[in-house]
Biopython code that builds the backbone (N, CA, C, O; Angstrom):
import numpy as np
from Bio.PDB.StructureBuilder import StructureBuilder

atoms = [
    (1, "UNK", "N", (0.994, -1.281, -0.275)),
    (1, "UNK", "CA", (-0.221, 0.123, 0.569)),
    (1, "UNK", "C", (0.991, 1.136, 0.309)),
    (1, "UNK", "O", (1.828, 1.499, 1.135)),
    (2, "UNK", "N", (0.866, 1.566, -1.261)),
    (2, "UNK", "CA", (2.015, 3.712, -0.907)),
    (2, "UNK", "C", (1.504, 4.360, 0.490)),
    (2, "UNK", "O", (2.458, 4.701, 1.188)),
    (3, "UNK", "N", (0.490, 4.564, 0.954)),
    (3, "UNK", "CA", (0.124, 4.723, 1.427)),
    (3, "UNK", "C", (0.434, 4.509, 2.891)),
    (3, "UNK", "O", (0.019, 5.284, 3.753)),
    (4, "UNK", "N", (1.173, 3.443, 3.159)),
    (4, "UNK", "CA", (2.251, 2.768, 4.131)),
    (4, "UNK", "C", (2.999, 3.202, 4.111)),
    (4, "UNK", "O", (3.391, 3.778, 5.126)),
    (5, "UNK", "N", (3.471, 3.218, 3.339)),
    (5, "UNK", "CA", (4.769, 3.664, 2.608)),
    (5, "UNK", "C", (4.922, 4.577, 2.898)),
    (5, "UNK", "O", (5.742, 4.765, 3.796)),
    (6, "UNK", "N", (4.311, 5.544, 2.384)),
    (6, "UNK", "CA", (4.683, 7.577, 2.966)),
    (6, "UNK", "C", (5.027, 7.496, 4.167)),
    (6, "UNK", "O", (5.944, 8.142, 4.674)),
    (7, "UNK", "N", (4.432, 6.819, 4.639)),
    (7, "UNK", "CA", (4.037, 7.387, 6.142)),
    (7, "UNK", "C", (5.471, 6.562, 7.029)),
    (7, "UNK", "O", (6.094, 7.102, 7.942)),
    (8, "UNK", "N", (5.724, 5.304, 6.533)),
    (8, "UNK", "CA", (7.380, 5.019, 6.965)),
    (8, "UNK", "C", (8.984, 6.092, 6.542)),
    (8, "UNK", "O", (9.393, 6.907, 5.715)),
    (9, "UNK", "N", (9.457, 5.266, 7.935)),
    (9, "UNK", "CA", (10.916, 6.218, 7.404)),
    (9, "UNK", "C", (11.803, 6.057, 6.722)),
    (9, "UNK", "O", (12.981, 6.292, 6.989)),
    (10, "UNK", "N", (11.109, 5.385, 5.176)),
    (10, "UNK", "CA", (12.430, 4.605, 4.456)),
    (10, "UNK", "C", (11.255, 3.857, 3.087)),
    (10, "UNK", "O", (10.194, 3.318, 3.401)),
    (11, "UNK", "N", (11.622, 3.955, 1.958)),
    (11, "UNK", "CA", (10.444, 3.565, 0.919)),
    (11, "UNK", "C", (10.020, 4.436, 0.076)),
    (11, "UNK", "O", (9.286, 4.064, -0.840)),
    (12, "UNK", "N", (10.367, 5.687, 0.198)),
    (12, "UNK", "CA", (8.894, 6.820, -0.468)),
    (12, "UNK", "C", (9.010, 6.008, -2.052)),
    (12, "UNK", "O", (9.575, 5.062, -2.599)),
    (13, "UNK", "N", (8.291, 6.836, -2.253)),
    (13, "UNK", "CA", (7.532, 6.640, -3.531)),
    (13, "UNK", "C", (7.330, 7.289, -4.629)),
    (13, "UNK", "O", (7.036, 8.134, -3.783)),
    (14, "UNK", "N", (7.209, 7.682, -5.464)),
    (14, "UNK", "CA", (7.107, 9.062, -6.433)),
    (14, "UNK", "C", (6.076, 8.456, -7.612)),
    (14, "UNK", "O", (5.385, 7.633, -7.012)),
    (15, "UNK", "N", (5.780, 8.482, -8.618)),
    (15, "UNK", "CA", (5.349, 7.486, -9.331)),
    (15, "UNK", "C", (4.937, 9.216, -10.386)),
    (15, "UNK", "O", (4.656, 10.228, -9.745)),
    (16, "UNK", "N", (4.967, 9.242, -11.526)),
    (16, "UNK", "CA", (4.471, 9.973, -13.245)),
    (16, "UNK", "C", (3.725, 9.463, -13.213)),
    (16, "UNK", "O", (3.577, 8.416, -12.584)),
    (17, "UNK", "N", (2.744, 10.172, -14.080)),
    (17, "UNK", "CA", (1.872, 9.468, -16.049)),
    (17, "UNK", "C", (3.098, 9.926, -15.712)),
    (17, "UNK", "O", (3.826, 10.428, -14.856)),
    (18, "UNK", "N", (2.877, 9.214, -17.563)),
    (18, "UNK", "CA", (3.893, 9.158, -18.634)),
    (18, "UNK", "C", (2.757, 9.593, -20.284)),
    (18, "UNK", "O", (1.568, 9.849, -20.093)),
    (19, "UNK", "N", (3.092, 9.603, -21.140)),
    (19, "UNK", "CA", (2.420, 8.634, -22.706)),
    (19, "UNK", "C", (3.407, 8.668, -23.301)),
    (19, "UNK", "O", (4.389, 9.372, -23.534)),
    (20, "UNK", "N", (2.540, 6.907, -23.708)),
    (20, "UNK", "CA", (3.579, 6.268, -23.886)),
    (20, "UNK", "C", (3.601, 5.978, -25.376)),
    (20, "UNK", "O", (2.629, 5.733, -26.090)),
    (21, "UNK", "N", (5.227, 6.066, -25.813)),
    (21, "UNK", "CA", (4.843, 6.115, -27.886)),
    (21, "UNK", "C", (5.429, 4.846, -28.338)),
    (21, "UNK", "O", (6.196, 4.209, -27.617)),
    (22, "UNK", "N", (4.988, 4.354, -29.853)),
    (22, "UNK", "CA", (5.540, 2.948, -30.040)),
    (22, "UNK", "C", (6.883, 4.073, -30.720)),
    (22, "UNK", "O", (6.871, 5.193, -31.231)),
    (23, "UNK", "N", (7.978, 3.040, -30.384)),
    (23, "UNK", "CA", (8.394, 3.325, -31.283)),
    (23, "UNK", "C", (10.119, 2.287, -31.139)),
    (23, "UNK", "O", (10.393, 1.890, -30.007)),
    (24, "UNK", "N", (10.591, 2.126, -31.686)),
    (24, "UNK", "CA", (11.436, 1.511, -31.561)),
    (24, "UNK", "C", (13.689, 2.046, -31.275)),
    (24, "UNK", "O", (14.256, 3.137, -31.330)),
    (25, "UNK", "N", (13.877, 1.548, -31.179)),
    (25, "UNK", "CA", (15.108, 2.356, -30.660)),
    (25, "UNK", "C", (15.851, 2.241, -32.009)),
    (25, "UNK", "O", (16.875, 2.924, -32.040)),
    (26, "UNK", "N", (15.478, 1.268, -33.567)),
    (26, "UNK", "CA", (15.711, 0.848, -34.440)),
    (26, "UNK", "C", (15.316, 2.040, -35.386)),
    (26, "UNK", "O", (16.015, 2.359, -36.349)),
    (27, "UNK", "N", (13.910, 2.804, -34.976)),
    (27, "UNK", "CA", (13.020, 3.354, -35.881)),
    (27, "UNK", "C", (13.984, 4.430, -35.067)),
    (27, "UNK", "O", (14.722, 4.705, -36.013)),
    (28, "UNK", "N", (14.577, 5.363, -33.783)),
    (28, "UNK", "CA", (15.747, 6.966, -33.989)),
    (28, "UNK", "C", (15.870, 6.014, -34.366)),
    (28, "UNK", "O", (14.945, 5.680, -35.107)),
    (29, "UNK", "N", (17.179, 4.773, -34.133)),
    (29, "UNK", "CA", (18.373, 5.197, -35.414)),
    (29, "UNK", "C", (18.265, 5.576, -37.061)),
    (29, "UNK", "O", (18.869, 6.546, -37.520)),
    (30, "UNK", "N", (17.334, 4.599, -37.977)),
    (30, "UNK", "CA", (16.982, 5.404, -38.966)),
    (30, "UNK", "C", (16.569, 6.375, -38.882)),
    (30, "UNK", "O", (16.163, 6.953, -39.889)),
    (31, "UNK", "N", (16.515, 6.860, -37.828)),
    (31, "UNK", "CA", (15.630, 8.879, -38.266)),
    (31, "UNK", "C", (17.022, 9.174, -38.355)),
    (31, "UNK", "O", (17.526, 9.609, -39.391)),
    (32, "UNK", "N", (17.883, 8.881, -36.953)),
    (32, "UNK", "CA", (18.727, 10.054, -37.247)),
    (32, "UNK", "C", (19.997, 9.813, -38.805)),
    (32, "UNK", "O", (20.530, 10.848, -39.207)),
    (33, "UNK", "N", (20.239, 8.919, -39.289)),
    (33, "UNK", "CA", (20.533, 8.350, -40.087)),
    (33, "UNK", "C", (20.847, 8.915, -41.488)),
    (33, "UNK", "O", (21.865, 9.114, -42.152)),
    (34, "UNK", "N", (19.283, 9.114, -41.668)),
    (34, "UNK", "CA", (18.261, 9.825, -42.700)),
    (34, "UNK", "C", (18.327, 11.085, -42.355)),
    (34, "UNK", "O", (17.948, 11.750, -43.318)),
    (35, "UNK", "N", (18.738, 12.036, -41.101)),
    (35, "UNK", "CA", (18.968, 13.200, -40.892)),
    (35, "UNK", "C", (17.389, 13.839, -40.704)),
    (35, "UNK", "O", (17.195, 15.053, -40.634)),
    (36, "UNK", "N", (16.338, 12.863, -40.636)),
    (36, "UNK", "CA", (14.879, 13.500, -40.143)),
    (36, "UNK", "C", (15.099, 14.038, -39.136)),
    (36, "UNK", "O", (16.081, 13.744, -38.455)),
    (37, "UNK", "N", (14.102, 15.102, -38.746)),
    (37, "UNK", "CA", (13.531, 15.581, -37.460)),
    (37, "UNK", "C", (13.402, 14.941, -36.512)),
    (37, "UNK", "O", (12.284, 14.424, -36.529)),
    (38, "UNK", "N", (14.198, 14.567, -35.284)),
    (38, "UNK", "CA", (13.412, 13.859, -33.721)),
    (38, "UNK", "C", (12.418, 14.110, -32.983)),
    (38, "UNK", "O", (12.019, 13.629, -31.922)),
    (39, "UNK", "N", (12.078, 14.866, -33.613)),
    (39, "UNK", "CA", (10.173, 15.755, -32.798)),
    (39, "UNK", "C", (9.467, 15.314, -33.965)),
    (39, "UNK", "O", (8.242, 15.192, -33.963)),
    (40, "UNK", "N", (9.971, 15.143, -34.663)),
    (40, "UNK", "CA", (8.185, 14.337, -35.312)),
    (40, "UNK", "C", (8.206, 13.072, -34.378)),
    (40, "UNK", "O", (7.008, 12.808, -34.276)),
    (41, "UNK", "N", (8.886, 12.160, -33.654)),
    (41, "UNK", "CA", (9.085, 10.964, -33.015)),
    (41, "UNK", "C", (9.125, 10.769, -31.838)),
    (41, "UNK", "O", (8.453, 9.839, -31.392)),
    (42, "UNK", "N", (9.678, 11.329, -31.221)),
    (42, "UNK", "CA", (10.047, 12.094, -29.545)),
    (42, "UNK", "C", (9.311, 13.601, -29.075)),
    (42, "UNK", "O", (8.803, 14.516, -29.724)),
    (43, "UNK", "N", (9.481, 13.415, -27.946)),
    (43, "UNK", "CA", (9.053, 14.698, -27.102)),
    (43, "UNK", "C", (10.287, 15.492, -26.992)),
    (43, "UNK", "O", (11.381, 15.375, -26.440)),
    (44, "UNK", "N", (9.763, 16.225, -27.631)),
    (44, "UNK", "CA", (11.601, 17.408, -27.990)),
    (44, "UNK", "C", (12.413, 17.315, -26.671)),
    (44, "UNK", "O", (13.542, 16.877, -26.895)),
    (45, "UNK", "N", (12.170, 17.606, -25.307)),
    (45, "UNK", "CA", (12.872, 17.187, -24.575)),
    (45, "UNK", "C", (14.270, 15.695, -24.445)),
    (45, "UNK", "O", (15.406, 15.619, -23.976)),
    (46, "UNK", "N", (13.447, 14.871, -25.065)),
    (46, "UNK", "CA", (14.115, 13.853, -25.486)),
    (46, "UNK", "C", (14.552, 13.577, -26.644)),
    (46, "UNK", "O", (15.058, 12.455, -26.617)),
    (47, "UNK", "N", (14.635, 14.262, -28.120)),
    (47, "UNK", "CA", (14.792, 14.673, -28.700)),
    (47, "UNK", "C", (16.094, 15.315, -28.745)),
    (47, "UNK", "O", (17.066, 14.633, -29.069)),
    (48, "UNK", "N", (16.301, 17.154, -28.316)),
    (48, "UNK", "CA", (17.752, 17.486, -27.733)),
    (48, "UNK", "C", (18.634, 16.907, -26.669)),
    (48, "UNK", "O", (19.713, 17.435, -26.401)),
    (49, "UNK", "N", (18.241, 15.933, -26.113)),
    (49, "UNK", "CA", (19.371, 14.392, -25.114)),
    (49, "UNK", "C", (20.134, 14.430, -25.954)),
    (49, "UNK", "O", (21.333, 14.701, -25.880)),
    (50, "UNK", "N", (18.993, 13.932, -27.593)),
    (50, "UNK", "CA", (20.124, 12.329, -27.530)),
    (50, "UNK", "C", (20.410, 13.284, -28.735)),
    (50, "UNK", "O", (20.673, 12.787, -29.831)),
    (51, "UNK", "N", (20.379, 14.271, -28.613)),
    (51, "UNK", "CA", (21.025, 15.656, -30.166)),
    (51, "UNK", "C", (22.773, 15.926, -29.905)),
    (51, "UNK", "O", (23.763, 15.984, -30.634)),
    (52, "UNK", "N", (22.430, 16.072, -28.091)),
    (52, "UNK", "CA", (22.751, 16.743, -27.996)),
    (52, "UNK", "C", (24.319, 16.077, -27.030)),
    (52, "UNK", "O", (25.438, 16.547, -26.823)),
    (53, "UNK", "N", (23.424, 14.407, -26.535)),
    (53, "UNK", "CA", (25.637, 13.258, -26.206)),
    (53, "UNK", "C", (25.597, 12.790, -27.508)),
    (53, "UNK", "O", (26.366, 11.849, -27.705)),
    (54, "UNK", "N", (24.720, 13.273, -28.777)),
    (54, "UNK", "CA", (25.446, 12.642, -29.713)),
    (54, "UNK", "C", (25.137, 10.720, -29.833)),
    (54, "UNK", "O", (25.561, 9.903, -30.650)),
    (55, "UNK", "N", (24.316, 10.572, -28.738)),
    (55, "UNK", "CA", (22.910, 9.017, -29.083)),
    (55, "UNK", "C", (22.999, 8.926, -30.059)),
    (55, "UNK", "O", (22.873, 9.877, -30.830)),
    (56, "UNK", "N", (23.444, 6.825, -30.679)),
    (56, "UNK", "CA", (23.288, 6.431, -32.079)),
    (56, "UNK", "C", (24.018, 7.207, -32.122)),
    (56, "UNK", "O", (24.326, 7.648, -31.015)),
    (57, "UNK", "N", (24.467, 7.609, -32.890)),
    (57, "UNK", "CA", (25.527, 7.395, -33.709)),
    (57, "UNK", "C", (26.909, 7.047, -33.326)),
    (57, "UNK", "O", (27.767, 6.883, -34.194)),
]
sb = StructureBuilder()
sb.init_structure("model")
sb.init_model(0)
sb.init_chain("A")
sb.init_seg("    ")
for serial, (resi, resn, name, xyz) in enumerate(atoms, 1):
    if name == "N":
        sb.init_residue(resn, " ", resi, " ")
    sb.init_atom(name, np.array(xyz, "f"), 0.0, 1.0, " ", f" {name:<3s}", serial, name[0])
structure = sb.get_structure()
């Protein structure tokens, strides 16, 4: 029970709702290799992170 955990000295749980995106890493790599805009496939923050860190290159 989440409420029991919140009341204890340990076991804090944080939850986050998110939108499910049905895309594979292969599709992301293919888009990068084809110089396509990732923001059409992924949330902007995720696309920016991939570009900033040169992931999948």
